[in-house]
C-alpha positions in Angstrom: -30.2 -22.3 15.6 -27.7 -23.2 13.0 -25.0 -23.5 15.8 -27.4 -26.1 17.2 -28.3 -28.4 14.2 -25.4 -29.8 12.2 -26.1 -30.2 8.6 -28.2 -33.1 7.9 -26.5 -34.4 4.8 -22.9 -34.4 6.6 -24.7 -36.2 9.6 -26.2 -39.1 7.1 -23.1 -39.4 5.5 -21.2 -40.0 8.9 -23.8 -42.4 10.0 -24.4 -44.3 6.6 -20.9 -44.0 4.6 -18.5 -44.2 7.3 -17.2 -48.0 8.0 -16.1 -49.2 10.9 -17.6 -50.2 14.4 -16.8 -46.9 16.2 -18.9 -44.6 13.9 -21.4 -43.8 16.4 -18.9 -42.8 19.2 -17.3 -40.7 16.5 -20.5 -39.0 15.3 -21.1 -38.3 19.2 -17.7 -36.7 19.5 -18.2 -34.6 16.3 -21.9 -33.5 17.4 -20.8 -32.4 20.7 -17.7 -30.3 19.6 -20.3 -28.8 16.9 -22.6 -27.7 19.7 -19.8 -26.4 21.7 -19.0 -23.6 19.0 -17.6 -25.5 16.0 -18.7 -24.0 12.5 -20.6 -25.9 10.0 -17.6 -26.0 7.5 -15.6 -27.5 10.2 -18.1 -30.5 10.6 -18.3 -30.8 7.0 -14.3 -31.4 7.0 -14.4 -33.8 9.8 -17.2 -35.9 8.1 -15.4 -36.0 4.9 -12.1 -36.9 6.3 -13.6 -39.5 8.4 -15.1 -41.3 5.5 -12.2 -41.2 3.5 -9.9 -42.4 6.4 -12.5 -44.9 7.3 -12.6 -46.2 3.8 -8.9 -46.2 3.2 -8.3 -48.0 6.3 -10.7 -50.6 5.4 -9.6 -50.8 1.8 -6.0 -51.9 3.1 -7.6 -54.6 5.3 -9.2 -56.0 1.9 -6.2 -55.7 -0.4 -7.8 -58.5 -2.6 -10.9 -56.7 -3.3 -8.8 -53.4 -4.4 -6.6 -55.6 -6.4 -9.1 -57.2 -8.4 -11.2 -54.2 -8.7 -8.2 -52.2 -10.0 -7.1 -54.9 -12.5 -10.7 -55.3 -13.8 -11.2 -51.4 -14.2 -8.0 -51.1 -16.1 -9.3 -53.8 -18.6 -12.5 -51.6 -19.2 -11.4 -49.5 -22.2 -11.0 -52.7 -24.1 -14.7 -53.9 -23.4 -15.7 -50.2 -24.6 -13.9 -51.0 -27.9 -15.5 -54.3 -28.2 -19.0 -52.9 -27.7 -18.1 -49.9 -29.9 -17.3 -52.3 -32.8 -20.3 -54.4 -32.1 -22.7 -51.4 -32.0 -20.9 -50.2 -35.4 -21.0 -53.7 -37.0 -25.0 -53.9 -36.3 -25.8 -50.5 -36.8 -27.4 -49.8 -33.4 -26.6 -46.4 -33.2 -28.0 -45.7 -36.7 -31.0 -47.4 -35.4 -31.2 -45.5 -32.2 -30.8 -42.2 -33.9 -33.7 -42.6 -36.1 -35.8 -42.5 -33.0 -37.5 -39.2 -32.5 -35.9 -36.8 -30.0 -35.7 -36.9 -26.8 -36.1 -40.8 -27.2 -33.2 -41.3 -29.3 -30.9 -39.5 -27.1 -32.4 -41.6 -24.0 -32.0 -44.9 -25.7 -28.4 -43.9 -26.5 -27.5 -42.9 -23.1 -29.5 -46.4 -21.6 -27.3 -48.3 -24.1 -24.1 -46.9 -23.2 -25.0 -47.4 -19.4 -26.2 -50.9 -19.9 -23.0 -52.0 -21.6 -20.7 -50.4 -18.9 -22.9 -51.8 -15.9 -22.9 -55.3 -17.9 -19.0 -55.3 -17.5 -19.2 -54.2 -13.7 -21.7 -56.8 -13.2 -19.4 -59.5 -15.0 -16.6 -58.7 -12.8 -18.6 -59.2 -9.6 -19.7 -62.7 -11.1 -16.1 -63.5 -11.8 -14.8 -62.6 -8.5 -18.0 -64.4 -6.8 -16.7 -67.4 -8.7 -13.5 -67.6 -6.6 -14.9 -66.0 -3.5 -17.6 -68.9 -3.5 -14.9 -71.6 -3.2 -13.5 -70.0 0.1 -16.5 -68.7 1.7 -18.9 -71.6 0.4 -22.0 -69.2 0.4 -23.4 -65.8 -0.4 -26.1 -64.0 0.8 -28.5 -63.8 -2.1 -30.4 -60.7 -0.8 -27.0 -58.5 -0.3 -26.1 -59.8 -3.8 -29.0 -58.7 -5.5 -28.7 -55.3 -3.7 -25.4 -54.7 -4.4 -26.2 -54.9 -8.0 -29.1 -52.4 -7.9 -27.3 -49.9 -5.8 -24.6 -50.1 -8.2 -26.7 -48.5 -11.0 -27.3 -45.1 -9.2 -23.8 -45.0 -8.0 -22.3 -45.5 -11.3 -24.7 -42.9 -12.9 -23.5 -40.4 -10.4 -19.8 -41.0 -10.6 -19.8 -41.2 -14.4 -21.5 -38.0 -14.5 -19.4 -36.3 -11.9 -16.3 -37.4 -13.6 -17.6 -36.0 -17.2 -18.2 -32.9 -15.6 -14.8 -32.6 -13.9 -13.0 -33.5 -17.4 -15.2 -31.1 -19.3 -14.3 -28.2 -17.1 -10.5 -29.0 -16.9 -8.6 -27.2 -19.5 -7.5 -30.4 -21.6 -7.0 -30.5 -25.3 -9.3 -33.2 -26.7 -7.5 -34.9 -29.8 -9.5 -36.5 -32.3 -9.3 -40.3 -32.4 -9.3 -42.7 -35.3 -11.3 -45.5 -34.1 -10.0 -47.7 -37.0 -6.4 -47.5 -35.5 -7.7 -48.7 -32.0 -6.5 -51.8 -30.7 -7.5 -53.9 -27.5 -3.9 -53.9 -26.2 -3.7 -50.3 -26.9 -6.6 -49.5 -25.2 -5.5 -51.4 -22.0 -1.9 -49.8 -21.8 -3.2 -46.2 -22.4 -2.7 -44.9 -18.9 -2.7 -41.3 -19.2 -4.2 -39.0 -16.6 -7.6 -38.6 -18.5 -7.9 -42.3 -19.4 -7.1 -43.2 -15.6 -9.6 -40.7 -14.4 -12.1 -42.2 -16.8 -11.7 -45.6 -15.2 -12.7 -44.3 -11.6 -16.4 -44.8 -12.2 -15.7 -48.4 -13.0 -13.3 -48.9 -10.1 -15.5 -47.4 -7.3 -18.5 -48.9 -8.4 -17.1 -52.6 -8.6 -15.3 -52.0 -5.3 -18.5 -51.1 -3.7 -20.5 -53.7 -5.1 -17.8 -56.5 -4.2 -17.5 -55.0 -0.6 -21.2 -55.5 0.0 -21.1 -59.0 -1.4 -17.9 -60.2 0.3 -18.5 -58.7 3.6 -18.9 -61.1 6.6 -22.5 -61.7 7.4 -23.5 -60.8 11.0 -25.5 -63.1 12.9 -26.9 -62.3 16.5 -25.8 -65.0 19.2 -27.7 -64.0 22.4 -28.6 -60.7 21.0 -24.8 -59.9 20.2 -23.9 -59.5 16.5 -21.0 -61.5 15.6 -19.1 -62.7 12.4 
């Protein structure tokens, strides 16, 4: 029975996460190969490769989105420092930690999440200001959905990156926050700092991708656009 039924999560990834118009044919070929005797591990490898290659190919076709998302994510440490200084000046953290546990931890994490998402959504707004001059229109429903879906995506990516950095044997040096500068934060491009920018980069790229994708319309029963 396991040989007949492929992993359902992998099938879902193949159908929902693979870009392009030929994903149905690809899914059919992989399912046929699986039922001919391929292993579940083989099926997973093919799905991951298909998703990765598909998104790499699509990204190369939209270099503007990638360049903007990369540039905006590189500036994110400066935003972190600005929000940190604001929180310290207004003693937000002090007020939060006076709340009984576990609400204090929940409020603190929600505060950090909100400030991070504001920065990502600001990036979407800045890009759309230019995109509207070219496309002249943006589908409001797609725009709102991209903002909503960016929330769970950013949470998952942040937790995953945090877990990876925690498990890696990296020596964490104490930071003197008084010595931090905006320029220094932006130009700090060590391996850990670059990895720490990944959630912002991927979430912003995903949101922009949904908003800036051409809207398909049906003409005579055929989707075009």
